[in-house]
C-alpha positions, -999 to +999 in steps of 0.1 A: -156-052-206-127-066-226-128-092-254-113-120-233-141-117-207-167-117-235-151-148-250-148-166-217-186-162-212-194-173-247-211-140-256-197-137-292-210-172-300-244-164-286-245-132-308-235-151-339-262-177-332-288-148-332-273-129-362-248-146-385-237-112-400-201-107-389-202-069-394-234-065-374-221-087-345-188-067-344-208-035-342-230-048-314-199-061-295-184-026-296-216-011-281-216-038-253-180-033-244-184+005-242-210-001-214-232+030-219-238+046-184-261+075-193-296+065-184-312+090-208-292+077-237-301+041-229-338+049-226-338+068-259-321+039-276-348+016-262-374+038-278-356+038-311-354-001-310-391-002-304-397+020-334-379-004-356-394-036-340-429-022-344-423-010-380-401-037-395-404-024-431-387+007-419-354-012-417-353-021-454-363+015-463-335+030-442-309+006-456-319+013-491-318+051-487-286+052-466-269+030-491-278+055-519-266+084-498-233+067-492-229+060-529-235+097-536-210+108-509-183+085-523-189+097-559-190+133-548-158+129-528-140+115-558-153+142-582-144+170-558-109+155-553-104+156-591-117+192-592-094+202-564-064+188-583-075+207-615-079+238-594-044+234-580-030+231-615-051+261-627-035+284-600-004+285-622-023+295-653-046+323-663-073+338-641-099+326-665-088+290-661-090+294-623-126+307-626-135+277-648-123+252-622-141+270-593-173+270-613-169+233-620-165+226-583-195+247-576-216+227-601-205+195-584-217+207-550-250+219-565-255+186-583-248+167-551-273+188-531-299+182-557-294+144-558-295+142-519-327+162-518-343+138-544-332+108-522-349+124-491-380+132-512-383+095-521-389+085-485-425+070-484-452+092-470-460+067-443-425+071-428-434+107-421-467+096-406-454+070-382-459+080-345-421+081-337-414+088-300-376+090-298-359+123-302-338+111-331-368+099-351-388+129-343-360+150-358-359+128-388-397+131-393-396+169-389-367+173-413-384+151-440-415+172-437-395+205-440-377+192-471-406+177-490-439+192-480-457+221-499-434+242-520-402+235-500-388+211-525-394+236-554-377+263-534-347+241-527-344+233-564-348+270-573-317+281-554-297+253-570-308+267-604-296+301-591-262+286-587-262+274-623-273+308-635-245+324-616-221+300-632-232+309-667-226+346-660-191+339-647-182+317-676-183+348-698-160+367-676-131+385-693-122+419-680-156+436-681-163+456-650-200+455-656-199+417-652-181+422-619-208+443-604-236+420-617-219+390-601-215+409-568-253+416-568-260+379-575-236+369-547-256+390-523-290+377-534-279+341-534-262+344-500-294+359-486-315+331-501-293+303-487-290+321-453-328+324-450-332+287-459-306+277-432-324+298-406-358+284-416-346+248-411-326+256-380-340+287-362-314+284-334-286+291-359-274+326-366-281+340-400-251+340-422-235+374-428-244+386-463-219+394-490-207+428-479-194+459-496-172+443-522-189+463-550-184+496-531-147+487-524-141+478-560-157+511-572-135+532-548-104+513-560-111+519-597-122+555-592-090+563-573-069+550-602-091+562-631-068+591-642-033+577-638-042+541-646-016+525-667-013+490-680+002+476-648-025+493-627-052+478-649-035+444-644-036+449-606-072+459-608-081+428-628-063+406-603-083+424-575-116+418-592-106+382-600-098+375-564-132+391-554-152+369-577-134+337-568-136+344-531-174+349-535-178+316-554-159+297-528-179+314-501-212+303-517-198+267-521-190+266-484-225+279-476-242+253-497-221+225-481-231+238-447-267+235-458-263+200-471-246+189-439-275+203-419-300+183-440-280+151-434-275+155-397-307+137-385-298+107-406-262+103-394-268+089-359-296+066-372-272+053-399-244+046-373-269+027-351-285+008-380-266-025-373-277-023-337-313-020-348-308-049-372-295-071-344-324-061-322-349-074-348-329-106-351-330-109-313-367-105-311-372-132-338-349-154-317-371-148-286-403-155-305-388-187-321-378-200-287-412-190-272-393-168-247-409-137-231-390-104-237-392-068-226-373-036-224-360-034-188-365-005-165-331+013-162-321+026-128-291+047-118-277+032-085-261+065-075-294+085-079-318+057-070-301+039-041-316+006-030-327-003-065-313-037-076-312-057-108-338-084-113-355-103-141-388-123-139-393-149-166-379-183-177-347-177-158-353-156-127-324-133-116-325-113-084-292-095-076-278-084-043-245-067-034-228-101-028-239-134-043-221-166-031-227-199-048-215-234-039-192-246-067-208-281-067-229-273-098-204-256-120-225-258-151-254-242-134-234-214-119-216-208-153-250-206-170-263-182-144-233-160-149-239-160-187-275-150-182-267-123-158-240-108-180-263-110-211-290-092-191-266-064-181-250-060-216-282-061-235-299-037-211-271-011-213-270-014-251-307-006-252-317-041-264-347-061-252-340-089-227-354-124-222-378-117-193-415-109-186-404-081-164-369-067-156-351-039-139-314-033-145-291-011-124-264+005-145-228-008-138-196+010-147-179-021-161-178-059-158-149-080-147-147-118-149-120-141-134-120-179-139-096-204-123-063-201-141-045-229-158-008-231-148+012-206-169+045-189-164+041-181-127+019-210-116-018-210-109-018-191-076+005-164-088-014-160-121-047-157-103-033-133-077-019-111-106-053-111-124-072-102-092-048-074-085-054-060-120-091-061-114-088-043-081-067-016-098-092-010-126-126-015-110-147+016-102-178+022-080-209+004-092-188-022-110-198-059-115-172-085-106-174-123-111-150-148-094-154-184-105-135-210-086-103-190-082-076-199-057-085-236-058-048-245-059-041-228-026-049-240+009-085-233+015-082-222+051-052-199+045-066-181+015-102-177+029-095-146+051-075-125+026-099-134-003-129-125+019-113-091+027-109-084-010-145-093-017-157-071+012-136-042+000-152-045-034-187-047-019-181-016+002-168+004-029-197-004-037-197-031-064-218-061-070-197-093-065-207-128-078-186-156-062-186-193-072-164-214-049-157-248-035-139-232-005-162-238+025-140-217+048-146-187+024-183-194+022-186-196+060-165-164+064-187-145+039-218-160+055-213-135+083-227-108+060-245-127+033-263-160+032-247-186+010-269-197-020-260-234-024-274-258-049-303-268-026-313-232-021-311-225-058-335-254-065-359-240-039-358-206-056 
């Protein structure tokens, strides 16, 4: 659904009345325009909304911790960028300077991991005890337990200290081969430790291949050149060893970053959807303030569940059929009904609660809205024909189309038949079509397949 259609139906204004936060409203608009069509995703989001609505303190906790994580990410990104520039400069200098810069980068990663773990450890115990139902929150709960319960936190801190120990050994590196072999041993032990932790937190992941036979390869290299080694041979040997140590350090840095990313994964989707949850809480407060009933509607897939239609039972009843024709005499009423129908559809497919005691919503592929055109470059009839042609080219099966008093500038009798054929083509696609018209010829023509709902009928309903 495009921005113009949303604006024509006053949806943005309604959203701002519920939640004045511009950033939140823009985020919600994006979700609505995307028109989620996967039933399982919509249902899961409904469950996540319910988790927040039923545990409102959770929102402030999440906002606080995600803000802290974002601050750490930004700071870490800047620090690593500075370290990368220093490393680029060091490549033109001695090997010792290169090692120093790699170690500095490694310490930044270890520090970042440690701070992130502390943030996760600070989540209140009751958050981990909440009976979350949605998959995303179950994942969050399980990850928090794995990070913080028992001796897990101490073990995580222990391998970060191993990084610092490894760094202190490397900082004394000159040309001593004994240090080379000691570091290779430490590489293997530390790689094994991190690999086991990764596998423990994510059993479906393959264990990381351990640091291999670098020590053996280095030994063969030095033994081969032991007798005839000259100064230039020793220089090449030193460069070989230097490359081995630096590659190992970078390998461990990448491994630790992989570990950090896995810890953060359960939080990322929740963080992206946080403005949507915030809007849901504002929406529920709005319903309660207005004494309006609300619920999470049953979501049905029209392709897999044929015959299931959209309906809402509450303060404003809605009962949809394939074709709905309304007498244009009460334009304000028909416009309000269109607004309520579109809000029902958009809120439902975004996973939000709707204003009804009971509701069922059939998923639509998209929503198209056409109002009577004011005279522009081509004139009213030509402009409206152009807009209708664009809709027919873009619409897909299970679309939702609204025509509100279009073709009023044309002769009613002449335009009735071609307009009726377009509507019937859309219905047979199939699409749900909502028509408001003053054209009695069109209403009579469409009455052959669908009763006209005029103002008197609407009052009776």
